[in-house]
mmJSON file of the N, C-alpha and C atoms, coordinates in Angstrom:
{"data_MODEL":{"atom_site":{
"group_PDB":["ATOM","ATOM","ATOM","ATOM","ATOM","ATOM","ATOM","ATOM","ATOM","ATOM","ATOM","ATOM","ATOM","ATOM","ATOM","ATOM","ATOM","ATOM","ATOM","ATOM","ATOM","ATOM","ATOM","ATOM","ATOM","ATOM","ATOM","ATOM","ATOM","ATOM","ATOM","ATOM","ATOM","ATOM","ATOM","ATOM","ATOM","ATOM","ATOM","ATOM","ATOM","ATOM","ATOM","ATOM","ATOM","ATOM","ATOM","ATOM","ATOM","ATOM","ATOM","ATOM","ATOM","ATOM","ATOM","ATOM","ATOM","ATOM","ATOM","ATOM","ATOM","ATOM","ATOM","ATOM","ATOM","ATOM","ATOM","ATOM","ATOM","ATOM","ATOM","ATOM","ATOM","ATOM","ATOM","ATOM","ATOM","ATOM","ATOM","ATOM","ATOM","ATOM","ATOM","ATOM","ATOM","ATOM","ATOM","ATOM","ATOM","ATOM","ATOM","ATOM","ATOM","ATOM","ATOM","ATOM","ATOM","ATOM","ATOM","ATOM","ATOM","ATOM","ATOM","ATOM","ATOM","ATOM","ATOM","ATOM","ATOM","ATOM","ATOM","ATOM","ATOM","ATOM","ATOM","ATOM","ATOM","ATOM","ATOM","ATOM","ATOM","ATOM","ATOM","ATOM","ATOM","ATOM","ATOM","ATOM","ATOM","ATOM","ATOM","ATOM","ATOM","ATOM","ATOM","ATOM","ATOM","ATOM","ATOM","ATOM","ATOM","ATOM","ATOM","ATOM","ATOM","ATOM","ATOM","ATOM","ATOM","ATOM","ATOM","ATOM","ATOM","ATOM","ATOM","ATOM","ATOM","ATOM","ATOM","ATOM","ATOM","ATOM","ATOM","ATOM","ATOM","ATOM","ATOM","ATOM","ATOM","ATOM","ATOM","ATOM","ATOM","ATOM","ATOM","ATOM","ATOM"],
"id":[1,2,3,4,5,6,7,8,9,10,11,12,13,14,15,16,17,18,19,20,21,22,23,24,25,26,27,28,29,30,31,32,33,34,35,36,37,38,39,40,41,42,43,44,45,46,47,48,49,50,51,52,53,54,55,56,57,58,59,60,61,62,63,64,65,66,67,68,69,70,71,72,73,74,75,76,77,78,79,80,81,82,83,84,85,86,87,88,89,90,91,92,93,94,95,96,97,98,99,100,101,102,103,104,105,106,107,108,109,110,111,112,113,114,115,116,117,118,119,120,121,122,123,124,125,126,127,128,129,130,131,132,133,134,135,136,137,138,139,140,141,142,143,144,145,146,147,148,149,150,151,152,153,154,155,156,157,158,159,160,161,162,163,164,165,166,167,168,169,170,171,172,173,174,175,176,177],
"type_symbol":["N","C","C","N","C","C","N","C","C","N","C","C","N","C","C","N","C","C","N","C","C","N","C","C","N","C","C","N","C","C","N","C","C","N","C","C","N","C","C","N","C","C","N","C","C","N","C","C","N","C","C","N","C","C","N","C","C","N","C","C","N","C","C","N","C","C","N","C","C","N","C","C","N","C","C","N","C","C","N","C","C","N","C","C","N","C","C","N","C","C","N","C","C","N","C","C","N","C","C","N","C","C","N","C","C","N","C","C","N","C","C","N","C","C","N","C","C","N","C","C","N","C","C","N","C","C","N","C","C","N","C","C","N","C","C","N","C","C","N","C","C","N","C","C","N","C","C","N","C","C","N","C","C","N","C","C","N","C","C","N","C","C","N","C","C","N","C","C","N","C","C","N","C","C","N","C","C"],
"label_atom_id":["N","CA","C","N","CA","C","N","CA","C","N","CA","C","N","CA","C","N","CA","C","N","CA","C","N","CA","C","N","CA","C","N","CA","C","N","CA","C","N","CA","C","N","CA","C","N","CA","C","N","CA","C","N","CA","C","N","CA","C","N","CA","C","N","CA","C","N","CA","C","N","CA","C","N","CA","C","N","CA","C","N","CA","C","N","CA","C","N","CA","C","N","CA","C","N","CA","C","N","CA","C","N","CA","C","N","CA","C","N","CA","C","N","CA","C","N","CA","C","N","CA","C","N","CA","C","N","CA","C","N","CA","C","N","CA","C","N","CA","C","N","CA","C","N","CA","C","N","CA","C","N","CA","C","N","CA","C","N","CA","C","N","CA","C","N","CA","C","N","CA","C","N","CA","C","N","CA","C","N","CA","C","N","CA","C","N","CA","C","N","CA","C","N","CA","C","N","CA","C","N","CA","C","N","CA","C"],
"label_alt_id":[null,null,null,null,null,null,null,null,null,null,null,null,null,null,null,null,null,null,null,null,null,null,null,null,null,null,null,null,null,null,null,null,null,null,null,null,null,null,null,null,null,null,null,null,null,null,null,null,null,null,null,null,null,null,null,null,null,null,null,null,null,null,null,null,null,null,null,null,null,null,null,null,null,null,null,null,null,null,null,null,null,null,null,null,null,null,null,null,null,null,null,null,null,null,null,null,null,null,null,null,null,null,null,null,null,null,null,null,null,null,null,null,null,null,null,null,null,null,null,null,null,null,null,null,null,null,null,null,null,null,null,null,null,null,null,null,null,null,null,null,null,null,null,null,null,null,null,null,null,null,null,null,null,null,null,null,null,null,null,null,null,null,null,null,null,null,null,null,null,null,null,null,null,null,null,null,null],
"label_comp_id":["MET","MET","MET","LYS","LYS","LYS","LEU","LEU","LEU","LEU","LEU","LEU","MET","MET","MET","ILE","ILE","ILE","ILE","ILE","ILE","SER","SER","SER","PRO","PRO","PRO","GLU","GLU","GLU","ALA","ALA","ALA","ARG","ARG","ARG","GLN","GLN","GLN","GLY","GLY","GLY","GLU","GLU","GLU","ILE","ILE","ILE","ARG","ARG","ARG","GLU","GLU","GLU","LEU","LEU","LEU","ILE","ILE","ILE","GLY","GLY","GLY","ARG","ARG","ARG","HIS","HIS","HIS","ASP","ASP","ASP","VAL","VAL","VAL","ARG","ARG","ARG","ALA","ALA","ALA","TYR","TYR","TYR","THR","THR","THR","GLU","GLU","GLU","LEU","LEU","LEU","THR","THR","THR","ARG","ARG","ARG","VAL","VAL","VAL","ILE","ILE","ILE","GLY","GLY","GLY","GLU","GLU","GLU","GLY","GLY","GLY","ALA","ALA","ALA","THR","THR","THR","GLY","GLY","GLY","LYS","LYS","LYS","HIS","HIS","HIS","LEU","LEU","LEU","GLY","GLY","GLY","THR","THR","THR","HIS","HIS","HIS","ALA","ALA","ALA","TRP","TRP","TRP","PRO","PRO","PRO","GLY","GLY","GLY","GLN","GLN","GLN","SER","SER","SER","VAL","VAL","VAL","ILE","ILE","ILE","GLY","GLY","GLY","LEU","LEU","LEU","TYR","TYR","TYR","THR","THR","THR"],
"label_asym_id":["A","A","A","A","A","A","A","A","A","A","A","A","A","A","A","A","A","A","A","A","A","A","A","A","A","A","A","A","A","A","A","A","A","A","A","A","A","A","A","A","A","A","A","A","A","A","A","A","A","A","A","A","A","A","A","A","A","A","A","A","A","A","A","A","A","A","A","A","A","A","A","A","A","A","A","A","A","A","A","A","A","A","A","A","A","A","A","A","A","A","A","A","A","A","A","A","A","A","A","A","A","A","A","A","A","A","A","A","A","A","A","A","A","A","A","A","A","A","A","A","A","A","A","A","A","A","A","A","A","A","A","A","A","A","A","A","A","A","A","A","A","A","A","A","A","A","A","A","A","A","A","A","A","A","A","A","A","A","A","A","A","A","A","A","A","A","A","A","A","A","A","A","A","A","A","A","A"],
"label_entity_id":["1","1","1","1","1","1","1","1","1","1","1","1","1","1","1","1","1","1","1","1","1","1","1","1","1","1","1","1","1","1","1","1","1","1","1","1","1","1","1","1","1","1","1","1","1","1","1","1","1","1","1","1","1","1","1","1","1","1","1","1","1","1","1","1","1","1","1","1","1","1","1","1","1","1","1","1","1","1","1","1","1","1","1","1","1","1","1","1","1","1","1","1","1","1","1","1","1","1","1","1","1","1","1","1","1","1","1","1","1","1","1","1","1","1","1","1","1","1","1","1","1","1","1","1","1","1","1","1","1","1","1","1","1","1","1","1","1","1","1","1","1","1","1","1","1","1","1","1","1","1","1","1","1","1","1","1","1","1","1","1","1","1","1","1","1","1","1","1","1","1","1","1","1","1","1","1","1"],
"label_seq_id":[1,1,1,2,2,2,3,3,3,4,4,4,5,5,5,6,6,6,7,7,7,8,8,8,9,9,9,10,10,10,11,11,11,12,12,12,13,13,13,14,14,14,15,15,15,16,16,16,17,17,17,18,18,18,19,19,19,20,20,20,21,21,21,22,22,22,23,23,23,24,24,24,25,25,25,26,26,26,27,27,27,28,28,28,29,29,29,30,30,30,31,31,31,32,32,32,33,33,33,34,34,34,35,35,35,36,36,36,37,37,37,38,38,38,39,39,39,40,40,40,41,41,41,42,42,42,43,43,43,44,44,44,45,45,45,46,46,46,47,47,47,48,48,48,49,49,49,50,50,50,51,51,51,52,52,52,53,53,53,54,54,54,55,55,55,56,56,56,57,57,57,58,58,58,59,59,59],
"pdbx_PDB_ins_code":[null,null,null,null,null,null,null,null,null,null,null,null,null,null,null,null,null,null,null,null,null,null,null,null,null,null,null,null,null,null,null,null,null,null,null,null,null,null,null,null,null,null,null,null,null,null,null,null,null,null,null,null,null,null,null,null,null,null,null,null,null,null,null,null,null,null,null,null,null,null,null,null,null,null,null,null,null,null,null,null,null,null,null,null,null,null,null,null,null,null,null,null,null,null,null,null,null,null,null,null,null,null,null,null,null,null,null,null,null,null,null,null,null,null,null,null,null,null,null,null,null,null,null,null,null,null,null,null,null,null,null,null,null,null,null,null,null,null,null,null,null,null,null,null,null,null,null,null,null,null,null,null,null,null,null,null,null,null,null,null,null,null,null,null,null,null,null,null,null,null,null,null,null,null,null,null,null],
"Cartn_x":[-74.317,-73.518,-72.382,-72.074,-70.963,-69.877,-68.649,-67.502,-66.714,-66.371,-65.533,-64.243,-63.106,-61.817,-61.135,-60.711,-60.014,-58.658,-57.61,-56.267,-55.891,-55.637,-55.378,-54.247,-53.661,-52.66,-53.301,-52.531,-53.026,-53.572,-52.987,-53.406,-54.818,-55.354,-56.69,-57.763,-57.428,-58.356,-59.647,-59.559,-60.751,-61.631,-61.017,-61.754,-62.527,-61.898,-62.562,-63.735,-63.554,-64.658,-65.842,-65.585,-66.671,-67.388,-66.632,-67.201,-68.12,-67.663,-68.518,-69.724,-69.577,-70.704,-71.809,-71.452,-72.449,-73.19,-72.642,-73.256,-73.86,-74.168,-74.846,-74.142,-72.837,-72.09,-72.148,-72.638,-72.86,-71.802,-71.111,-70.141,-68.814,-67.74,-66.428,-65.345,-64.214,-63.006,-61.868,-61.031,-59.859,-58.604,-57.663,-56.355,-55.381,-54.823,-53.954,-52.487,-51.651,-50.199,-49.764,-50.33,-50.003,-48.812,-47.832,-46.663,-46.603,-45.949,-45.818,-45.217,-45.289,-44.729,-45.674,-45.883,-46.77,-46.433,-47.44,-47.249,-46.762,-47.111,-46.698,-45.404,-44.776,-43.503,-43.636,-42.57,-42.534,-43.155,-43.922,-44.523,-44.219,-43.052,-42.569,-42.555,-42.993,-43.027,-41.653,-40.661,-39.302,-38.88,-37.722,-37.211,-36.938,-36.379,-36.056,-37.308,-38.289,-39.555,-40.711,-41.018,-42.061,-43.454,-44.362,-45.769,-46.184,-47.439,-48.06,-49.439,-50.051,-51.382,-52.398,-53.652,-54.774,-55.556,-55.942,-56.842,-58.191,-59.197,-60.56,-61.415,-62.134,-63.062,-64.465,-65.31,-66.625,-67.715,-68.79,-69.932,-71.204],
"Cartn_y":[-58.752,-57.85,-57.32,-56.073,-55.447,-55.102,-55.11,-54.798,-53.665,-52.685,-51.571,-51.624,-51.637,-51.613,-50.29,-49.587,-48.317,-48.438,-48.123,-48.055,-46.582,-46.064,-44.628,-44.381,-43.194,-42.84,-42.823,-43.215,-43.272,-41.92,-40.839,-39.491,-39.149,-39.875,-39.582,-40.531,-41.342,-42.333,-41.686,-40.576,-39.886,-39.387,-38.869,-38.378,-39.516,-40.68,-41.837,-42.286,-42.306,-42.689,-41.747,-40.446,-39.484,-39.746,-40.041,-40.302,-41.519,-42.616,-43.806,-43.605,-42.816,-42.512,-41.761,-40.873,-40.117,-40.996,-42.167,-43.055,-44.297,-44.218,-45.296,-46.645,-46.641,-47.893,-48.344,-49.531,-50.006,-50.986,-51.648,-52.664,-52.402,-52.46,-52.277,-52.87,-53.105,-53.569,-52.686,-52.246,-51.459,-52.192,-52.293,-52.864,-51.697,-51.432,-50.271,-50.664,-49.648,-49.809,-50.742,-50.517,-51.308,-50.662,-51.46,-50.931,-51.517,-50.8,-51.296,-50.251,-50.558,-49.675,-49.668,-48.478,-48.362,-47.16,-46.673,-45.559,-44.293,-44.117,-42.909,-43.109,-44.264,-44.524,-45.525,-45.625,-46.562,-45.906,-46.683,-46.267,-47.394,-47.299,-48.39,-48.046,-46.855,-46.481,-46.297,-45.993,-45.806,-44.353,-44.008,-42.648,-42.373,-43.359,-43.19,-43.158,-43.983,-44.044,-43.935,-42.704,-42.511,-42.771,-42.854,-43.025,-44.475,-44.69,-46.002,-45.813,-46.91,-46.856,-47.569,-47.416,-48.121,-48.776,-50.027,-50.687,-50.783,-50.235,-50.303,-51.183,-52.123,-52.999,-52.646,-52.183,-51.66,-52.407,-52.764,-53.434,-52.695],
"Cartn_z":[15.664,16.464,15.591,15.758,15.054,16.056,15.583,16.424,15.777,16.559,16.116,16.92,16.232,16.918,16.599,17.649,17.496,18.185,17.452,18.026,18.044,19.23,19.361,20.356,20.283,21.291,22.675,23.657,25.034,25.485,25.012,25.411,24.93,23.956,23.417,23.949,24.949,25.497,25.995,26.692,27.186,26.061,25.021,23.854,23.177,23.064,22.458,23.327,24.645,25.544,25.406,25.285,25.083,23.764,22.733,21.413,21.434,22.018,22.029,22.938,23.982,24.864,24.153,23.244,22.472,21.474,21.179,20.194,20.845,22.122,22.865,22.805,22.789,22.876,24.324,24.554,25.924,26.414,25.499,25.909,25.211,25.982,25.368,26.243,25.626,26.303,25.836,26.748,26.392,26.843,25.941,26.241,26.284,27.449,27.621,27.554,27.449,27.397,26.275,25.103,23.926,23.23,22.857,22.164,20.756,19.862,18.5,17.583,16.296,15.286,14.1,13.539,12.391,11.544,10.837,9.905,10.593,11.866,12.586,13.374,13.232,13.9,15.031,15.798,16.931,18.153,18.885,20.154,21.146,21.766,22.609,24.092,24.456,25.86,26.476,25.649,26.145,25.938,26.466,26.282,24.797,24.112,22.692,21.819,22.139,21.393,22.375,22.801,23.807,23.245,24.136,23.771,23.731,24.054,23.988,23.389,23.03,22.423,23.293,22.907,23.529,22.403,22.6,21.656,22.329,21.663,22.172,21.283,21.876,21.164,21.639,20.748,21.103,20.358,21.075,20.439,20.735],
"occupancy":[1.0,1.0,1.0,1.0,1.0,1.0,1.0,1.0,1.0,1.0,1.0,1.0,1.0,1.0,1.0,1.0,1.0,1.0,1.0,1.0,1.0,1.0,1.0,1.0,1.0,1.0,1.0,1.0,1.0,1.0,1.0,1.0,1.0,1.0,1.0,1.0,1.0,1.0,1.0,1.0,1.0,1.0,1.0,1.0,1.0,1.0,1.0,1.0,1.0,1.0,1.0,1.0,1.0,1.0,1.0,1.0,1.0,1.0,1.0,1.0,1.0,1.0,1.0,1.0,1.0,1.0,1.0,1.0,1.0,1.0,1.0,1.0,1.0,1.0,1.0,1.0,1.0,1.0,1.0,1.0,1.0,1.0,1.0,1.0,1.0,1.0,1.0,1.0,1.0,1.0,1.0,1.0,1.0,1.0,1.0,1.0,1.0,1.0,1.0,1.0,1.0,1.0,1.0,1.0,1.0,1.0,1.0,1.0,1.0,1.0,1.0,1.0,1.0,1.0,1.0,1.0,1.0,1.0,1.0,1.0,1.0,1.0,1.0,1.0,1.0,1.0,1.0,1.0,1.0,1.0,1.0,1.0,1.0,1.0,1.0,1.0,1.0,1.0,1.0,1.0,1.0,1.0,1.0,1.0,1.0,1.0,1.0,1.0,1.0,1.0,1.0,1.0,1.0,1.0,1.0,1.0,1.0,1.0,1.0,1.0,1.0,1.0,1.0,1.0,1.0,1.0,1.0,1.0,1.0,1.0,1.0,1.0,1.0,1.0,1.0,1.0,1.0],
"B_iso_or_equiv":[0.0,0.0,0.0,0.0,0.0,0.0,0.0,0.0,0.0,0.0,0.0,0.0,0.0,0.0,0.0,0.0,0.0,0.0,0.0,0.0,0.0,0.0,0.0,0.0,0.0,0.0,0.0,0.0,0.0,0.0,0.0,0.0,0.0,0.0,0.0,0.0,0.0,0.0,0.0,0.0,0.0,0.0,0.0,0.0,0.0,0.0,0.0,0.0,0.0,0.0,0.0,0.0,0.0,0.0,0.0,0.0,0.0,0.0,0.0,0.0,0.0,0.0,0.0,0.0,0.0,0.0,0.0,0.0,0.0,0.0,0.0,0.0,0.0,0.0,0.0,0.0,0.0,0.0,0.0,0.0,0.0,0.0,0.0,0.0,0.0,0.0,0.0,0.0,0.0,0.0,0.0,0.0,0.0,0.0,0.0,0.0,0.0,0.0,0.0,0.0,0.0,0.0,0.0,0.0,0.0,0.0,0.0,0.0,0.0,0.0,0.0,0.0,0.0,0.0,0.0,0.0,0.0,0.0,0.0,0.0,0.0,0.0,0.0,0.0,0.0,0.0,0.0,0.0,0.0,0.0,0.0,0.0,0.0,0.0,0.0,0.0,0.0,0.0,0.0,0.0,0.0,0.0,0.0,0.0,0.0,0.0,0.0,0.0,0.0,0.0,0.0,0.0,0.0,0.0,0.0,0.0,0.0,0.0,0.0,0.0,0.0,0.0,0.0,0.0,0.0,0.0,0.0,0.0,0.0,0.0,0.0,0.0,0.0,0.0,0.0,0.0,0.0],
"pdbx_formal_charge":[null,null,null,null,null,null,null,null,null,null,null,null,null,null,null,null,null,null,null,null,null,null,null,null,null,null,null,null,null,null,null,null,null,null,null,null,null,null,null,null,null,null,null,null,null,null,null,null,null,null,null,null,null,null,null,null,null,null,null,null,null,null,null,null,null,null,null,null,null,null,null,null,null,null,null,null,null,null,null,null,null,null,null,null,null,null,null,null,null,null,null,null,null,null,null,null,null,null,null,null,null,null,null,null,null,null,null,null,null,null,null,null,null,null,null,null,null,null,null,null,null,null,null,null,null,null,null,null,null,null,null,null,null,null,null,null,null,null,null,null,null,null,null,null,null,null,null,null,null,null,null,null,null,null,null,null,null,null,null,null,null,null,null,null,null,null,null,null,null,null,null,null,null,null,null,null,null],
"auth_seq_id":[1,1,1,2,2,2,3,3,3,4,4,4,5,5,5,6,6,6,7,7,7,8,8,8,9,9,9,10,10,10,11,11,11,12,12,12,13,13,13,14,14,14,15,15,15,16,16,16,17,17,17,18,18,18,19,19,19,20,20,20,21,21,21,22,22,22,23,23,23,24,24,24,25,25,25,26,26,26,27,27,27,28,28,28,29,29,29,30,30,30,31,31,31,32,32,32,33,33,33,34,34,34,35,35,35,36,36,36,37,37,37,38,38,38,39,39,39,40,40,40,41,41,41,42,42,42,43,43,43,44,44,44,45,45,45,46,46,46,47,47,47,48,48,48,49,49,49,50,50,50,51,51,51,52,52,52,53,53,53,54,54,54,55,55,55,56,56,56,57,57,57,58,58,58,59,59,59],
"auth_comp_id":["MET","MET","MET","LYS","LYS","LYS","LEU","LEU","LEU","LEU","LEU","LEU","MET","MET","MET","ILE","ILE","ILE","ILE","ILE","ILE","SER","SER","SER","PRO","PRO","PRO","GLU","GLU","GLU","ALA","ALA","ALA","ARG","ARG","ARG","GLN","GLN","GLN","GLY","GLY","GLY","GLU","GLU","GLU","ILE","ILE","ILE","ARG","ARG","ARG","GLU","GLU","GLU","LEU","LEU","LEU","ILE","ILE","ILE","GLY","GLY","GLY","ARG","ARG","ARG","HIS","HIS","HIS","ASP","ASP","ASP","VAL","VAL","VAL","ARG","ARG","ARG","ALA","ALA","ALA","TYR","TYR","TYR","THR","THR","THR","GLU","GLU","GLU","LEU","LEU","LEU","THR","THR","THR","ARG","ARG","ARG","VAL","VAL","VAL","ILE","ILE","ILE","GLY","GLY","GLY","GLU","GLU","GLU","GLY","GLY","GLY","ALA","ALA","ALA","THR","THR","THR","GLY","GLY","GLY","LYS","LYS","LYS","HIS","HIS","HIS","LEU","LEU","LEU","GLY","GLY","GLY","THR","THR","THR","HIS","HIS","HIS","ALA","ALA","ALA","TRP","TRP","TRP","PRO","PRO","PRO","GLY","GLY","GLY","GLN","GLN","GLN","SER","SER","SER","VAL","VAL","VAL","ILE","ILE","ILE","GLY","GLY","GLY","LEU","LEU","LEU","TYR","TYR","TYR","THR","THR","THR"],
"auth_asym_id":["A","A","A","A","A","A","A","A","A","A","A","A","A","A","A","A","A","A","A","A","A","A","A","A","A","A","A","A","A","A","A","A","A","A","A","A","A","A","A","A","A","A","A","A","A","A","A","A","A","A","A","A","A","A","A","A","A","A","A","A","A","A","A","A","A","A","A","A","A","A","A","A","A","A","A","A","A","A","A","A","A","A","A","A","A","A","A","A","A","A","A","A","A","A","A","A","A","A","A","A","A","A","A","A","A","A","A","A","A","A","A","A","A","A","A","A","A","A","A","A","A","A","A","A","A","A","A","A","A","A","A","A","A","A","A","A","A","A","A","A","A","A","A","A","A","A","A","A","A","A","A","A","A","A","A","A","A","A","A","A","A","A","A","A","A","A","A","A","A","A","A","A","A","A","A","A","A"],
"auth_atom_id":["N","CA","C","N","CA","C","N","CA","C","N","CA","C","N","CA","C","N","CA","C","N","CA","C","N","CA","C","N","CA","C","N","CA","C","N","CA","C","N","CA","C","N","CA","C","N","CA","C","N","CA","C","N","CA","C","N","CA","C","N","CA","C","N","CA","C","N","CA","C","N","CA","C","N","CA","C","N","CA","C","N","CA","C","N","CA","C","N","CA","C","N","CA","C","N","CA","C","N","CA","C","N","CA","C","N","CA","C","N","CA","C","N","CA","C","N","CA","C","N","CA","C","N","CA","C","N","CA","C","N","CA","C","N","CA","C","N","CA","C","N","CA","C","N","CA","C","N","CA","C","N","CA","C","N","CA","C","N","CA","C","N","CA","C","N","CA","C","N","CA","C","N","CA","C","N","CA","C","N","CA","C","N","CA","C","N","CA","C","N","CA","C","N","CA","C","N","CA","C","N","CA","C","N","CA","C"],
"pdbx_PDB_model_num":[1,1,1,1,1,1,1,1,1,1,1,1,1,1,1,1,1,1,1,1,1,1,1,1,1,1,1,1,1,1,1,1,1,1,1,1,1,1,1,1,1,1,1,1,1,1,1,1,1,1,1,1,1,1,1,1,1,1,1,1,1,1,1,1,1,1,1,1,1,1,1,1,1,1,1,1,1,1,1,1,1,1,1,1,1,1,1,1,1,1,1,1,1,1,1,1,1,1,1,1,1,1,1,1,1,1,1,1,1,1,1,1,1,1,1,1,1,1,1,1,1,1,1,1,1,1,1,1,1,1,1,1,1,1,1,1,1,1,1,1,1,1,1,1,1,1,1,1,1,1,1,1,1,1,1,1,1,1,1,1,1,1,1,1,1,1,1,1,1,1,1,1,1,1,1,1,1]
}}}
């Protein structure tokens, strides 16, 4: 079994679901409202640092 993990902005969640659907991915788990900091800056879901991420685990 192979596992693909995608961390994406919450706003692109629908786009990621369409992508995995086109590739016959049958099983997945999504962790929503993920906060953190990385190369693109802080995503803390606050007024000062808006935005949150989604972690998708696909098999």
